[in-house]
C-alpha atoms as a printed R data frame, in Angstrom:
    type eleno elety resid chain resno      x       y       z
1   ATOM     1    CA   MET     A     1 69.785  80.992 144.819
2   ATOM     2    CA   ASN     A     2 72.141  83.333 146.681
3   ATOM     3    CA   ARG     A     3 73.512  84.621 143.384
4   ATOM     4    CA   ILE     A     4 70.084  85.656 142.184
5   ATOM     5    CA   SER     A     5 68.994  87.128 145.515
6   ATOM     6    CA   THR     A     6 72.111  89.295 145.716
7   ATOM     7    CA   SER     A     7 71.474  90.631 142.228
8   ATOM     8    CA   LEU     A     8 67.858  91.661 142.727
9   ATOM     9    CA   SER     A     9 68.724  94.884 144.566
10  ATOM    10    CA   VAL     A    10 70.811  96.006 141.594
11  ATOM    11    CA   VAL     A    11 68.075  95.048 139.161
12  ATOM    12    CA   SER     A    12 65.531  97.016 141.171
13  ATOM    13    CA   LEU     A    13 67.631 100.149 140.798
14  ATOM    14    CA   PHE     A    14 67.686  99.958 137.014
15  ATOM    15    CA   LEU     A    15 64.355  98.457 136.009
16  ATOM    16    CA   VAL     A    16 62.541 101.661 135.052
17  ATOM    17    CA   ALA     A    17 59.595 102.402 132.790
18  ATOM    18    CA   LEU     A    18 60.015 101.473 129.160
19  ATOM    19    CA   LEU     A    19 59.182 103.628 126.201
20  ATOM    20    CA   PRO     A    20 55.878 102.476 124.652
21  ATOM    21    CA   GLN     A    21 56.154  99.409 122.471
22  ATOM    22    CA   ALA     A    22 53.687  96.974 120.994
23  ATOM    23    CA   SER     A    23 53.166  93.823 123.047
24  ATOM    24    CA   ILE     A    24 53.801  90.446 121.509
25  ATOM    25    CA   ALA     A    25 50.989  87.975 121.157
26  ATOM    26    CA   GLN     A    26 50.485  85.919 124.297
27  ATOM    27    CA   THR     A    27 51.496  82.464 123.065
28  ATOM    28    CA   VAL     A    28 53.137  79.580 124.865
29  ATOM    29    CA   GLU     A    29 56.772  79.357 123.734
30  ATOM    30    CA   SER     A    30 59.182  76.504 124.200
31  ATOM    31    CA   PRO     A    31 62.466  77.511 125.901
32  ATOM    32    CA   LEU     A    32 64.315  77.121 122.578
33  ATOM    33    CA   ASP     A    33 61.747  79.262 120.732
34  ATOM    34    CA   GLN     A    34 62.022  81.896 123.467
35  ATOM    35    CA   LEU     A    35 65.817  81.950 123.200
36  ATOM    36    CA   ASP     A    36 65.699  82.160 119.398
37  ATOM    37    CA   ARG     A    37 63.186  85.025 119.574
38  ATOM    38    CA   ILE     A    38 65.337  87.021 122.009
39  ATOM    39    CA   ILE     A    39 68.429  86.544 119.841
40  ATOM    40    CA   SER     A    40 66.586  87.560 116.667
41  ATOM    41    CA   ASP     A    41 64.874  90.544 118.291
42  ATOM    42    CA   THR     A    42 67.971  92.061 119.926
43  ATOM    43    CA   SER     A    43 70.923  91.363 117.591
44  ATOM    44    CA   LEU     A    44 71.897  94.419 115.558
45  ATOM    45    CA   ASP     A    45 74.970  92.760 114.058
46  ATOM    46    CA   ARG     A    46 73.382  90.003 111.967
47  ATOM    47    CA   THR     A    47 73.282  89.432 108.235
48  ATOM    48    CA   GLY     A    48 70.386  91.307 106.650
49  ATOM    49    CA   VAL     A    49 70.430  94.292 109.037
50  ATOM    50    CA   SER     A    50 70.991  97.634 107.297
51  ATOM    51    CA   PRO     A    51 74.133  99.652 108.153
52  ATOM    52    CA   TRP     A    52 73.912 101.709 111.328
53  ATOM    53    CA   HIS     A    53 75.897 104.081 113.525
54  ATOM    54    CA   LEU     A    54 75.676 104.453 117.284
55  ATOM    55    CA   ARG     A    55 77.454 106.413 119.957
56  ATOM    56    CA   LEU     A    56 77.140 105.741 123.669
57  ATOM    57    CA   SER     A    57 78.564 107.431 126.723
58  ATOM    58    CA   PHE     A    58 79.593 105.373 129.732
59  ATOM    59    CA   SER     A    59 80.620 105.630 133.364
60  ATOM    60    CA   LEU     A    60 83.139 103.153 134.727
61  ATOM    61    CA   PHE     A    61 83.356 102.204 138.413
62  ATOM    62    CA   ASN     A    62 86.398 100.790 140.239
63  ATOM    63    CA   LEU     A    63 86.670  97.602 142.300
64  ATOM    64    CA   LYS     A    64 85.228  99.417 145.324
65  ATOM    65    CA   GLY     A    65 82.197 100.642 143.403
66  ATOM    66    CA   LYS     A    66 83.394 104.243 143.216
67  ATOM    67    CA   HIS     A    67 83.080 106.279 140.035
68  ATOM    68    CA   GLN     A    68 86.375 106.027 138.171
69  ATOM    69    CA   GLU     A    69 85.956 107.767 134.836
70  ATOM    70    CA   ASP     A    70 83.693 108.530 131.882
71  ATOM    71    CA   GLY     A    71 84.161 107.784 128.214
72  ATOM    72    CA   THR     A    72 82.512 107.139 124.877
73  ATOM    73    CA   ILE     A    73 82.104 104.209 122.492
74  ATOM    74    CA   GLU     A    74 81.235 104.700 118.838
75  ATOM    75    CA   GLU     A    75 80.549 102.067 116.182
76  ATOM    76    CA   TRP     A    76 79.826 102.250 112.461
77  ATOM    77    CA   TRP     A    77 78.475  98.863 111.360
78  ATOM    78    CA   VAL     A    78 77.988  97.776 107.729
79  ATOM    79    CA   SER     A    79 77.794  93.962 107.843
80  ATOM    80    CA   PRO     A    80 79.210  91.066 109.906
81  ATOM    81    CA   GLY     A    81 82.991  91.510 109.952
82  ATOM    82    CA   ARG     A    82 82.813  95.050 108.528
83  ATOM    83    CA   SER     A    83 82.649  97.793 111.134
84  ATOM    84    CA   ARG     A    84 84.650 100.508 112.820
85  ATOM    85    CA   ILE     A    85 84.807 100.893 116.619
86  ATOM    86    CA   VAL     A    86 86.343 103.794 118.529
87  ATOM    87    CA   ILE     A    87 86.573 103.681 122.343
88  ATOM    88    CA   ALA     A    88 87.883 106.723 124.206
89  ATOM    89    CA   SER     A    89 88.467 107.152 127.940
90  ATOM    90    CA   PRO     A    90 91.284 108.334 130.233
91  ATOM    91    CA   SER     A    91 92.546 104.776 130.836
92  ATOM    92    CA   TYR     A    92 91.643 102.935 127.626
93  ATOM    93    CA   ASN     A    93 91.602 104.021 124.001
94  ATOM    94    CA   SER     A    94 91.036 101.681 121.090
95  ATOM    95    CA   THR     A    95 90.339 102.059 117.375
96  ATOM    96    CA   VAL     A    96 89.434  99.050 115.247
97  ATOM    97    CA   PRO     A    97 90.739  98.855 112.607
98  ATOM    98    CA   GLY     A    98 93.811 100.635 113.877
99  ATOM    99    CA   PRO     A    99 97.210 100.270 115.581
100 ATOM   100    CA   SER     A   100 95.614  99.016 118.826
101 ATOM   101    CA   GLU     A   101 94.657  95.768 117.083
102 ATOM   102    CA   SER     A   102 98.237  94.547 117.430
103 ATOM   103    CA   PRO     A   103 99.519  93.387 119.878
104 ATOM   104    CA   GLY     A   104 96.283  94.295 121.657
105 ATOM   105    CA   HIS     A   105 95.367  95.770 125.018
106 ATOM   106    CA   TYR     A   106 93.312  93.814 127.516
107 ATOM   107    CA   ASP     A   107 92.563  94.684 131.114
108 ATOM   108    CA   ARG     A   108 89.522  95.444 133.265
109 ATOM   109    CA   GLU     A   109 88.714  98.721 131.481
110 ATOM   110    CA   ALA     A   110 89.104  97.137 128.049
111 ATOM   111    CA   TYR     A   111 86.978  94.149 129.014
112 ATOM   112    CA   LEU     A   112 84.146  96.180 130.534
113 ATOM   113    CA   THR     A   113 83.885  98.743 127.730
114 ATOM   114    CA   ASN     A   114 83.826  96.053 125.067
115 ATOM   115    CA   GLN     A   115 81.348  94.053 127.127
116 ATOM   116    CA   LEU     A   116 79.074  97.092 127.347
117 ATOM   117    CA   LEU     A   117 79.108  97.554 123.573
118 ATOM   118    CA   THR     A   118 78.321  93.862 123.107
119 ATOM   119    CA   GLU     A   119 75.393  94.119 125.528
120 ATOM   120    CA   VAL     A   120 73.945  96.899 123.369
121 ATOM   121    CA   VAL     A   121 74.302  95.342 119.909
122 ATOM   122    CA   HIS     A   122 74.300  91.580 120.659
123 ATOM   123    CA   PRO     A   123 73.192  91.024 124.274
124 ATOM   124    CA   VAL     A   124 72.619  87.232 124.257
125 ATOM   125    CA   PRO     A   125 75.825  85.308 125.108
126 ATOM   126    CA   ASN     A   126 77.402  83.150 122.426
127 ATOM   127    CA   PHE     A   127 76.634  79.589 123.568
128 ATOM   128    CA   GLY     A   128 77.668  78.068 120.249
129 ATOM   129    CA   ARG     A   129 75.921  74.810 119.440
130 ATOM   130    CA   LEU     A   130 73.279  74.035 122.062
131 ATOM   131    CA   ASP     A   131 74.004  70.304 122.048
132 ATOM   132    CA   GLY     A   132 74.417  69.245 125.677
133 ATOM   133    CA   TRP     A   133 72.786  72.396 127.059
134 ATOM   134    CA   ASP     A   134 69.601  72.288 129.126
135 ATOM   135    CA   LEU     A   135 67.029  75.060 128.560
136 ATOM   136    CA   ARG     A   136 64.359  75.686 131.195
137 ATOM   137    CA   SER     A   137 61.676  78.338 131.590
138 ATOM   138    CA   SER     A   138 60.791  80.067 134.873
139 ATOM   139    CA   GLN     A   139 58.848  83.075 136.146
140 ATOM   140    CA   ARG     A   140 59.932  85.766 138.589
141 ATOM   141    CA   SER     A   141 59.061  89.307 139.618
142 ATOM   142    CA   VAL     A   142 61.323  92.258 140.428
143 ATOM   143    CA   GLY     A   143 59.372  95.070 142.030
144 ATOM   144    CA   ASN     A   144 56.304  95.526 139.841
145 ATOM   145    CA   VAL     A   145 57.986  93.996 136.770
146 ATOM   146    CA   ASN     A   146 56.918  90.426 135.947
147 ATOM   147    CA   LEU     A   147 59.601  88.477 134.102
148 ATOM   148    CA   SER     A   148 59.627  85.328 132.035
149 ATOM   149    CA   CYS     A   149 63.084  83.757 132.153
150 ATOM   150    CA   ILE     A   150 64.963  81.063 130.312
151 ATOM   151    CA   GLY     A   151 67.843  79.316 132.067
152 ATOM   152    CA   VAL     A   152 70.733  77.868 130.066
153 ATOM   153    CA   SER     A   153 72.780  75.247 131.919
154 ATOM   154    CA   ARG     A   154 74.999  72.204 131.589
155 ATOM   155    CA   ALA     A   155 74.447  69.341 133.999
156 ATOM   156    CA   ASN     A   156 78.189  68.702 134.416
157 ATOM   157    CA   LEU     A   157 78.975  72.304 135.405
158 ATOM   158    CA   TYR     A   158 78.075  74.260 138.557
159 ATOM   159    CA   GLY     A   159 75.807  71.494 139.821
160 ATOM   160    CA   GLY     A   160 73.246  72.150 137.114
161 ATOM   161    CA   VAL     A   161 72.720  75.774 138.204
162 ATOM   162    CA   PRO     A   162 71.952  77.902 135.104
163 ATOM   163    CA   GLN     A   163 75.069  79.490 133.662
164 ATOM   164    CA   SER     A   164 72.873  82.211 132.206
165 ATOM   165    CA   GLU     A   165 69.302  83.339 132.819
166 ATOM   166    CA   LEU     A   166 67.715  85.616 130.216
167 ATOM   167    CA   CYS     A   167 64.597  87.394 131.440
168 ATOM   168    CA   SER     A   168 61.987  89.256 129.368
169 ATOM   169    CA   GLU     A   169 58.943  91.253 130.409
170 ATOM   170    CA   ARG     A   170 56.095  88.778 130.633
171 ATOM   171    CA   ASP     A   171 53.557  90.981 128.837
172 ATOM   172    CA   SER     A   172 55.668  92.676 126.160
173 ATOM   173    CA   GLY     A   173 58.398  90.075 125.595
174 ATOM   174    CA   ILE     A   174 61.066  92.798 125.806
175 ATOM   175    CA   PHE     A   175 64.444  91.460 126.987
176 ATOM   176    CA   ARG     A   176 65.304  93.141 130.305
177 ATOM   177    CA   VAL     A   177 67.773  91.229 132.524
178 ATOM   178    CA   GLU     A   178 70.574  88.694 132.276
179 ATOM   179    CA   TYR     A   179 71.980  86.796 135.258
180 ATOM   180    CA   GLY     A   180 75.320  85.027 134.834
181 ATOM   181    CA   THR     A   181 77.491  82.637 136.847
182 ATOM   182    CA   ALA     A   182 80.338  85.134 137.340
183 ATOM   183    CA   LEU     A   183 78.182  87.166 139.788
184 ATOM   184    CA   LEU     A   184 76.932  88.951 136.682
185 ATOM   185    CA   THR     A   185 73.739  90.976 136.318
186 ATOM   186    CA   VAL     A   186 73.000  92.998 133.182
187 ATOM   187    CA   THR     A   187 69.966  95.285 133.085
188 ATOM   188    CA   ARG     A   188 68.427  96.819 129.956
189 ATOM   189    CA   ASN     A   189 66.146  99.857 130.163
190 ATOM   190    CA   ASN     A   190 64.340 102.348 127.936
191 ATOM   191    CA   SER     A   191 64.041 100.037 124.928
192 ATOM   192    CA   VAL     A   192 63.219 101.385 121.476
193 ATOM   193    CA   ARG     A   193 62.576  99.792 118.085
194 ATOM   194    CA   PHE     A   194 65.404 100.357 115.616
195 ATOM   195    CA   MET     A   195 66.022  98.456 112.381
196 ATOM   196    CA   ASP     A   196 63.093  96.288 113.489
197 ATOM   197    CA   LYS     A   197 65.096  95.297 116.570
198 ATOM   198    CA   SER     A   198 64.661  95.981 120.273
199 ATOM   199    CA   LEU     A   199 67.570  98.067 121.537
200 ATOM   200    CA   ALA     A   200 67.993  99.298 125.125
201 ATOM   201    CA   LEU     A   201 69.167 102.888 125.423
202 ATOM   202    CA   ASP     A   202 70.360 102.367 129.005
203 ATOM   203    CA   ASN     A   203 72.457  99.368 130.069
204 ATOM   204    CA   ALA     A   204 74.169  98.540 133.363
205 ATOM   205    CA   ILE     A   205 76.597  95.697 134.099
206 ATOM   206    CA   ALA     A   206 77.065  94.637 137.722
207 ATOM   207    CA   TYR     A   207 79.145  91.973 139.461
208 ATOM   208    CA   GLY     A   208 78.187  90.773 142.913
209 ATOM   209    CA   GLY     A   209 75.497  93.431 143.225
210 ATOM   210    CA   GLN     A   210 77.947  96.246 142.465
211 ATOM   211    CA   VAL     A   211 77.706  98.221 139.228
212 ATOM   212    CA   ALA     A   212 80.943  98.010 137.219
213 ATOM   213    CA   ILE     A   213 79.918 100.025 134.149
214 ATOM   214    CA   GLN     A   214 76.785 101.677 132.825
215 ATOM   215    CA   GLY     A   215 76.085 103.384 129.525
216 ATOM   216    CA   HIS     A   216 73.532 105.429 127.606
217 ATOM   217    CA   VAL     A   217 73.042 105.418 123.836
218 ATOM   218    CA   ASP     A   218 73.305 109.057 122.727
219 ATOM   219    CA   THR     A   219 73.166 108.522 118.945
220 ATOM   220    CA   LEU     A   220 71.360 105.799 117.036
221 ATOM   221    CA   GLU     A   221 70.862 106.196 113.313
222 ATOM   222    CA   ALA     A   222 70.938 104.546 109.898
223 ATOM   223    CA   TYR     A   223 74.353 104.788 108.258
224 ATOM   224    CA   ASP     A   224 75.127 105.221 104.569
225 ATOM   225    CA   PRO     A   225 78.765 104.195 103.872
226 ATOM   226    CA   ALA     A   226 78.628 105.952 100.500
227 ATOM   227    CA   GLN     A   227 77.748 109.300 102.072
228 ATOM   228    CA   SER     A   228 80.075 109.126 105.095
229 ATOM   229    CA   PRO     A   229 82.766 106.510 104.443
230 ATOM   230    CA   VAL     A   230 84.961 105.293 107.305
231 ATOM   231    CA   THR     A   231 87.772 102.755 107.403
232 ATOM   232    CA   LEU     A   232 86.221  99.356 108.097
233 ATOM   233    CA   THR     A   233 87.595  96.017 109.165
234 ATOM   234    CA   THR     A   234 87.878  93.592 106.272
235 ATOM   235    CA   ALA     A   235 87.793  90.406 108.362
236 ATOM   236    CA   PRO     A   236 86.009  89.112 111.479
237 ATOM   237    CA   SER     A   237 87.420  90.077 114.872
238 ATOM   238    CA   SER     A   238 90.598  88.262 115.866
239 ATOM   239    CA   ALA     A   239 88.946  87.242 119.169
240 ATOM   240    CA   ILE     A   240 85.557  85.835 120.085
241 ATOM   241    CA   SER     A   241 83.824  86.588 123.397
242 ATOM   242    CA   LEU     A   242 82.467  83.468 125.105
243 ATOM   243    CA   PRO     A   243 80.644  82.766 128.383
244 ATOM   244    CA   SER     A   244 82.766  81.232 131.136
245 ATOM   245    CA   ALA     A   245 80.708  78.022 131.046
246 ATOM   246    CA   VAL     A   246 81.633  77.426 127.407
247 ATOM   247    CA   VAL     A   247 85.340  77.979 128.028
248 ATOM   248    CA   ALA     A   248 85.304  75.846 131.204
249 ATOM   249    CA   GLY     A   249 84.687  72.817 129.019
250 ATOM   250    CA   HIS     A   250 88.061  73.439 127.327
251 ATOM   251    CA   ILE     A   251 90.242  73.467 130.471
252 ATOM   252    CA   LEU     A   252 93.257  71.190 129.928
253 ATOM   253    CA   THR     A   253 95.390  71.836 133.018
254 ATOM   254    CA   HIS     A   254 94.624  74.010 136.012
255 ATOM   255    CA   GLU     A   255 96.328  74.886 139.278
256 ATOM   256    CA   GLN     A   256 94.045  75.317 142.283
257 ATOM   257    CA   PRO     A   257 94.433  78.801 143.849
258 ATOM   258    CA   VAL     A   258 95.841  78.790 147.394
259 ATOM   259    CA   TYR     A   259 93.670  80.437 150.043
260 ATOM   260    CA   PRO     A   260 95.917  83.169 151.589
261 ATOM   261    CA   PRO     A   261 96.413  82.234 155.290
262 ATOM   262    CA   GLY     A   262 95.956  85.843 156.425
263 ATOM   263    CA   ALA     A   263 92.669  86.177 154.582
264 ATOM   264    CA   LYS     A   264 91.465  82.849 155.934
265 ATOM   265    CA   MET     A   265 92.332  83.782 159.519
266 ATOM   266    CA   ALA     A   266 90.522  87.112 159.065
267 ATOM   267    CA   HIS     A   267 87.469  85.289 157.646
268 ATOM   268    CA   ILE     A   268 87.788  87.156 154.350
269 ATOM   269    CA   ALA     A   269 85.795  85.224 151.776
270 ATOM   270    CA   GLY     A   270 84.025  85.765 148.494
271 ATOM   271    CA   THR     A   271 84.318  85.415 144.748
272 ATOM   272    CA   VAL     A   272 87.048  86.697 142.449
273 ATOM   273    CA   VAL     A   273 86.090  87.256 138.818
274 ATOM   274    CA   LEU     A   274 88.910  87.641 136.310
275 ATOM   275    CA   CYS     A   275 88.710  88.639 132.654
276 ATOM   276    CA   ALA     A   276 91.047  86.660 130.431
277 ATOM   277    CA   THR     A   277 92.303  86.343 126.886
278 ATOM   278    CA   ILE     A   278 93.136  82.791 125.788
279 ATOM   279    CA   SER     A   279 95.360  82.427 122.739
280 ATOM   280    CA   LYS     A   280 94.775  80.158 119.749
281 ATOM   281    CA   GLU     A   281 97.229  77.770 121.399
282 ATOM   282    CA   GLY     A   282 95.152  77.626 124.604
283 ATOM   283    CA   LYS     A   283 97.407  79.775 126.810
284 ATOM   284    CA   ILE     A   284 96.293  82.767 128.892
285 ATOM   285    CA   THR     A   285 97.923  85.901 127.499
286 ATOM   286    CA   PHE     A   286 96.062  88.634 129.419
287 ATOM   287    CA   LEU     A   287 94.446  88.522 132.851
288 ATOM   288    CA   ASP     A   288 92.905  91.181 135.095
289 ATOM   289    CA   VAL     A   289 90.515  91.462 138.044
290 ATOM   290    CA   VAL     A   290 86.903  92.426 137.312
291 ATOM   291    CA   THR     A   291 85.618  92.121 140.874
292 ATOM   292    CA   SER     A   292 87.110  90.852 144.135
293 ATOM   293    CA   PRO     A   293 86.433  91.165 147.887
294 ATOM   294    CA   ASP     A   294 90.112  91.522 148.796
295 ATOM   295    CA   GLN     A   295 93.474  92.229 147.170
296 ATOM   296    CA   SER     A   296 95.099  89.102 148.623
297 ATOM   297    CA   LEU     A   297 92.387  86.918 147.070
298 ATOM   298    CA   SER     A   298 92.912  88.707 143.759
299 ATOM   299    CA   LYS     A   299 96.640  87.931 143.849
300 ATOM   300    CA   SER     A   300 96.002  84.298 144.772
301 ATOM   301    CA   ALA     A   301 93.608  83.841 141.867
302 ATOM   302    CA   MET     A   302 95.876  85.630 139.392
303 ATOM   303    CA   ASP     A   303 98.976  83.632 140.433
304 ATOM   304    CA   ALA     A   304 97.248  80.292 139.887
305 ATOM   305    CA   ILE     A   305 95.015  80.964 136.895
306 ATOM   306    CA   ARG     A   306 97.669  82.622 134.725
307 ATOM   307    CA   ASN     A   307 99.217  79.129 134.345
308 ATOM   308    CA   TRP     A   308 96.022  77.353 133.235
309 ATOM   309    CA   THR     A   309 95.942  75.863 129.757
310 ATOM   310    CA   TYR     A   310 93.046  75.076 127.445
311 ATOM   311    CA   THR     A   311 92.318  73.047 124.360
312 ATOM   312    CA   PRO     A   312 91.980  75.520 121.473
313 ATOM   313    CA   TYR     A   313 88.480  76.790 120.758
314 ATOM   314    CA   LEU     A   314 87.580  76.040 117.152
315 ATOM   315    CA   LEU     A   315 85.527  78.450 115.066
316 ATOM   316    CA   ASN     A   316 84.660  77.047 111.648
317 ATOM   317    CA   GLY     A   317 87.337  74.453 112.265
318 ATOM   318    CA   GLU     A   318 90.088  76.992 112.995
319 ATOM   319    CA   PRO     A   319 91.723  77.722 116.413
320 ATOM   320    CA   THR     A   320 90.459  81.102 117.645
321 ATOM   321    CA   LYS     A   321 91.529  83.573 120.321
322 ATOM   322    CA   VAL     A   322 88.941  83.822 123.110
323 ATOM   323    CA   GLU     A   323 87.951  86.514 125.616
324 ATOM   324    CA   THR     A   324 86.078  85.302 128.689
325 ATOM   325    CA   THR     A   325 85.779  85.445 132.487
326 ATOM   326    CA   ILE     A   326 87.108  82.977 135.064
327 ATOM   327    CA   THR     A   327 85.576  82.721 138.532
328 ATOM   328    CA   THR     A   328 87.181  81.504 141.769
329 ATOM   329    CA   ASN     A   329 85.308  81.124 145.068
330 ATOM   330    CA   TYR     A   330 87.019  81.454 148.455
331 ATOM   331    CA   ASN     A   331 85.044  80.004 151.390
332 ATOM   332    CA   PHE     A   332 86.835  79.693 154.719
333 ATOM   333    CA   ASN     A   333 84.300  77.073 155.922
334 ATOM   334    CA   HIS     A   334 85.691  74.546 153.469
């Protein structure tokens, strides 16, 4: 419960009034029906959706929660596997398709900007097949906002604590908040209907109650490739973004991080969240710190986790590169 309690203050800051939308009929949904409805209602990148173009501006914050820089993300989407993405900021620039696709660039800035775009166009995590997952409904309130939540968990991970909680407004059914195991809280505000989908114009991603990145959709419009052609990808992305709980089930070998003696003596504790790229062969190729209470804990986690190995993640039967987060807890009482 500490994870959720810590996050509520951040959620309270960003849960603001929505633009008017029609309420859904008040029917009793099963957890699976609720999850399916959220996915269908918020995914802009699914087969059958008409081409679109969006541009969002973002503000990135450093590990201490201080404003670091501003940038923009722009996407032209035609169909699954056919889009163009341009990210521009002082520390990270990427164009897909473009030269940055190979060998690739992956660090905290890259992870957070791509995560922000994903939260806008496909906000529900990719759990894959739900076999072995437990779905449970719950109710909660944040300020004057009443939420209906669905928890997604695996009994053999994290003591059965939900790896993700997806919360919608109880009256309207609009998806508003996600809580994740990696100290993650994502808030969605000022939702509008676009392409018959619910899209939040304002999104904020926080770790451990501290905002890491926030963005606002400046442009949102239908896109006609014939009128304004752009160079598109011709194949699906070379990497798939997965929740940490999914990837944890593929750990093959892992070295336990060593608690730095100086940090332990100084009673420095907390959680380190790393973003990682895992190759098709199951080896970590990129690793960076997303949030951490102390530099020595960051180094300890990096030194150990960079040597972890995984069984390859299969997508349609083929080994696939994965982007994810890895969490390490340091508690000097244990």
